[in-house]
N, C-alpha and C positions, 0 to 999 in steps of 0.2 A: 502492499502500499504505501500511496506516495506521502510524502511531509507536506502540509499543508495543500493537501489536494481541493480541489472542487471538483475534476472530473471522475466520473463514474458514480457520486452520491446519488445521484438519480437512477441510474442502472442496481445498484445495491437495491435501492428499495423498490424499486419494480420487483427485481427479482424474487426478494424477499416474498411479495406478493402473490406471486409464481409457485413456493415452496409446499410442499405436501408439511404440511405440520402438523395440528391439531393430533399429537401423542400424546394421549391420557397420563398413560405409566410412566412418562421420558422427563427427564432432568428434576426441577424443583417437585413435583409430586408428589415421588417418594417419600412416605412419612411424616409428610405435613398436614394429614389429616386426623383429627383428634380421634382417640379409638374408643370404642362404643361403651367401655367403663368411665374414662375419664366425663359422658357426657352423662352416665345415670344418673347421680345424685342431683337432684333437686334442681335438672333441668328439664323444660320439655323435651321432646321428641323430635319436634319442628322447628325448634328456634336455631338459627344459623349466625355461627359467630360472625361478625362484619367484620371484611375483607381489611389487611394492611395496606394503605394506600401508597404508593410510591411512584416517586417520575422518573423517566428517564429523558437526559438531555440527548439531542444529536444537531449536526449542521446539516439545514437545509430549507425546501421552502417549506411552507402551510403541505401543500400537496403533497409532498416525498416526504413529509410528518403522518398526514393522514394514511399515507402509505402502510409505513411503521406501524402507526398504531393499528390496523389490523390485524398486524402478525401480534402486538403485542394482546389483542382481544383473543387472542387463540390460544395463547399463555394462561391470560386471565378467566377464561371457560376450562381450561384443564382441570384446575385445582379452586381450593375454596379459601384460603390463606390470603391471597396477595392477589390485589388489583394496580397494573401498571399505567399509568399516564407519559405518554409521548410527548416531549416538549422539542418544536424544530424551531430553529433560530438559524437564520439566515447564514450563510458561510463569514462572508465579509464582517460581518458584529459577535461571533461565536464565544472568541474569545473575549471582547469585549466585554460582552454581555456575560460571562460567567465571572469573571472579574468583579464585576458592580453587583453581581448578586454573593458574590463571597464576603462582599465588605459589609453587606447588610444579613450577611447569615442566613442567608433565603439557599444557598446552592440545592438543585438536584439532588435526589438520594445516592443517582449513576448515571454515567454518562458518557460519551466518548471524547477524547481528547487528543490530543494531536500529540504523535510520538514525541516531537522534540520540547513538551511543558511537563511530561507525565514526573522526570525526576525534582524538577525543578519545583514542582507545585507537593512533591511529597513533601521535598525541602523541607516546604512553608508550612509542614504540619496539615494539610489540604487533602491527602487522600488517605482514605483506611487501608492498612494491613490485609493483604486480602491470602496471604498463606495459605489458612486455613482452608478456602474456599472448597477446594475438591478431594477433602478430607475425608477417605474412605469411600472414595469413587474411583470407578477404572477410568473417567473422560477428564483424566488430568491433562490439561496441554504441555507439546514438547520442552522440555525446562528451557530450552532456547529461545520463547517465548515470554518467558519472567521480565517484568522491568524488576529490576534490583535497585533498594536502596536502605545503604545501613545492613546488608544480608537481607533484608525481608522483602518478600512479593506485594508489590505497590499495584501492581497492574498486570492481568492477562493480555497478548496478544489477540487480535479476536480472530486472526487467518497466517496464513504461514506464508512467507512471501522473500522470493530470492530474486537476483538480477542475473539476466541471461544475456545469451547474445541470438538472435532472432535476422534471419537472413532471408532475399528472396530467392525462390529457387529455379526461377525462370530465367534470372540474370545470371544465374552462375551454369545453368545450362548453359547459354547463349554464350559462354564464355570456354566451355567445356574445362572447367574446376570445379576439384573438388569440393562437397558441400564441410562445412564447418562441423568438428569433430561432438558428438552427442555425449561422449564416453570422454569422462575425467582424466582418463589414463592414455588420452588422446590428447588430452588437450593443445591447441600451437600455443608455441611459445610469441613472442610478440614480437619479431622480428620476421617467425612466417605470417603472423597476422598481417604486418605491414605490406611485407611481399605479397600476398594474393589479393589485398588490397589495391594495391598499385594495379595488378591485373583486368580488377573488374572496375579499374576508374577509366572514366573515357573523356577525352574534348571533343569539340565539335568534328574534327578531323580525323578520330578514330585511334588515337594516337594514345598512348601508356604515358605514365610520370617517367617511369625510365627509359621512354626513348626518345630520341633526340626530336626535337623542332615540337614536342608537345608544350599546350599552350594552358596555363593550369590560369588564364583568364577566361576560358570558355570552356570549362569542365562542363560536360553536359550527365555525367554520369560518375557516382563516386560511389567509392569502394565501400566505404566505412564512414562509422560517425560513433563517437563513443559520449556517451550521455555524461554531462560535464557540472551538473548541479552540484552545489555543493558536496550535498551528503551522500552521494554516488560514490566522489572521488576517491572517499575514506579507501575503497576497493583496491582501486589501482597504487596508493602508497603501502597499505600492507601488503600487496603483492610484491612490491618490491622491497620489502625487509624492513620497510618506515612506520607510517601511519599517524595518523589525527593526535591520536592521542596515546598513552600508556597502556598497560591490562589493565588496571584499576581504574584507569580514567582521571588519578590524582593529576597526571602531568602531559604537556602539551608537548606534539614532537612532532609539529608541522614543519618544525624549521631545520630538521635532520635533515642533510643530504639524500639522503633513499627518499623521504618523501617531495621533495621539490624536485627531485630529477624527476619522480612518478608524473608529477603533474605535467612537467616540461615537454614529459613524452605524449601526454595526451592532445598540447597545444601545437605540438610538430606534427601530430599528421594531418593538418593542415595548413601551418605554416609553411613545414619544410618537406613533408614527403607528397603533401597534394592529394592527398585522396578521401579525406574529410571536408563537408562543408562547413562554413565558418558557425561557430554556435557561439555566443555569450554565456550560456549555462544562467540564464534568466525565466526562462518557460519552463513547464511540464508538459509537453508536448512532444516530446521527441520520436517517439514511433509514427503519430502522422507526422511529420516535418519529411522524414525518411523514407523506412518501411513503407506507408500508403500512400505517400504523395508518390511512390514508383522513380524518386531520385538518388537514390542508396540501396547500395546490394546487403549490407550485415549494416546492423544498430544495438550497441544494447540498451534496456531497459528493465524493469520489473516484468513480472511473471503477469500479473494483473491485466497487463495490455493485454493479453489473449482475452478475457472478457469483457474489457472498456473500449475494443478497436477496432480489434484482428476478428475476432468473431464476422461482423457485420464486412469488413474488407475480403475477407476470406468468400463470404457468400456473393461477392459482386467479381470475384476472378483470382484475387492476389494467392499463388502458391506462395507460401509462406514456413519456412524452418525453425526448429530449435535446437540451440549447441550451449555449449559449455561457453565461459568466458577465455578469451588468452590470457597468459599470465607472464609476468615481467620475471620474476623470480621464484613465486611462490602460488600455487595456483588459492584464487580467491575468487567467494563470489561473499556478497551480504547476504544475512537474513534479518528481515526485518516483520513489523506488523500493526497495525493500528491497536491504540489502545484503548480498552472499556475498562472505567475507573469506577471505584465506591466514594463518592466525599466524604471526608470528615464533619461533614456536618448536616449527614444523613441519622436519622433518629433511628432509621430499621438499616443496617449493614446486614444482618444475615438475610432478609425480604430481598435487599436489591440484590445481592448473591447468589440465590435461589434462582433469581432472573433472568442474570447474565452466563449461569450456567446452562438453562433451557435456549437463552437467546443463540448462544455461540457455538451448540452444540451441533453436529453436521445434520444430525436429519433432520433439525428445524431450519438449516439455511441452505440447504442442500443444493438451490436455485443457483445462490452464488458462487458454490463451489463448481458444481455440471458446467457452471457457462465460462469458468474460469477466470473470471471476479477475485474469486477466494480460494487457497491451499486449504487441508485439514489440518488441524492442528495436533491430532494425536496421532502417536506413534503408529499405530495398526495400520492406518492407513499407507503407511510409507512400509510396512515389513514384513504383511499379512496381503500375500497374492490375490487371494480373495477381493480384499476392500481394496487394492492399490484397481485391479479391472473396473472394479465398479465405477471406482472415479473415472480412469481414463478410459475407459473405450467408450469413449464418445465422439459424433459427429464436433464438437465443437474444438477439439484440441490434434494436435496433429497425429501422427501413427502412434501406438502402443508403444515400440520400443523405443522410439526416437525420443517422445517425451518422456518415459519414464526415465532414459537413463539422463538424459540433457535436465529433467526437473527435478522427478522424485528422486532419485539416487544422488544428485548433487546436491537435493536440501539436505540430505542426511549425511553427506560427506566431512571429512575432514576438511573441505577447503569452505564451508558456511562459517561464515563469524557472524557474531550480532553485529547488528549498525549499532554506535557509541550512545544513541541515546537509550539503550538499554540500561544503561549503567552508568552514563555521564552527565550532570547539570552543565544546566545553560547551551546546550547546543544548537537551540534556536538564533540566539544571540551569537555564538560562533558561526553558523553555517551562513549567517545574513553577510556579518562583516568578511567575513572568506569570499566568496561570491562577488560582492565588491573590491576587494583587493585583488581579486584575481583577473576582472574587467579588461583591464590593459594587457593583459597576455595573453588571452586571446585573441587579439588582432595582434601581436607583435610589436607593441609601442614598450614593454619592457618584458624580461623574462622570466621565472615564479621566483625563483631565486634570488630576483631582487625586489621582487612585490612582497614576498614574505617577510625576507628579511627586516625591511624599513618599515612594516608592522608588526613582529613579531612582537613586541609588550603588546599592542592591542588587540592581538591573537588572546595573549594569555588570558589579558585582562577582563575580556569576555567568557572566557571560558571560567575566571571566577565570579562570575556575574557583577563586574567593574564595567558599565559600558564606558 
């Protein structure tokens, strides 16, 4: 899931509406109804206990809120303890509204929270510890999807997501170039990735970047695009032996030579290798601008793009594939997922957690998973072939073996590293500043080393919460 995303919210709400929910014995129902013995003394048989009412906040329009409320209504009907009311807030005002509600002591019981805000809100005492939410349950999400602060789990990602390499099969076939590898043990080195990109980059005269007479000002097809949104760049710094932060998130490492070199290699795809279009790292629509637009043969981005945009493009004739990322020194992809939290101001945290368990279980959001917007959070969907085939063998995905290798197995491999916001504070401030710092790097006005060195103290201050 994309940080700071607006794209896909409507699709998520619509997909939820199509889900086959109504599982009376699932999620929050088990053990929630009082036993006959507890009602036997001085209680009329037809008296019902009033439901506990909780609110769930989400970003989206009123229409999207109504769609999600329809899903919540199925939960409400599945048990007799809890009544969920959905509160939809426009994306543009979402965090501002939550901050206002927090100040007034009127936060909802539970809701969505931007990935980059989870640890910060927890550090300010605004989130409940949800470590016990799945105690005694076999439906606990993967450990990699837990947001941790001071050793406690303060949120779970609603879905599992990783970064991939997408490619246009027709472009590869036309150039008679082998497809990128779906298997991690066959992943391309960076040099192999660049060499292949040159074979797929063509100017108006049909020449490639390594041929005499190539005109870099008249490129009609690019070989590659690396998404250079700040948070996704972390994958390449890690791949080169560096990183944005130390493993425990306490130290800033972006100024190290390995980190700086990795960012420069991404910039040089446009500046020196001439295989990538200019991207200034400010808009989160990379797959639409590249693979779907038909101007680029390979592009990196998140798995969620299958559901939010590529399914539609596939129906319109696009033949695309999925592959593992190339690597510099170490094979790395980032693991991420948007957070559902329980706010500390809630008077009903246990009921809020019951709702979240139900809402995020695969059975109750199956349309999100089968469409490719979400990936499952439970281990069994990755390790049990019966469950994997139920998930992957559908027309929304590339061929089973290709997707299983490049997505399912990749997500479970040692290459999958948690994005920094799972364990590090102030990533929103850090990433926003880094995006600004790197603006002139992408256009060649300065180098990554110069830009980061000049602003390293400011980046460290942002990481410490000092703007």
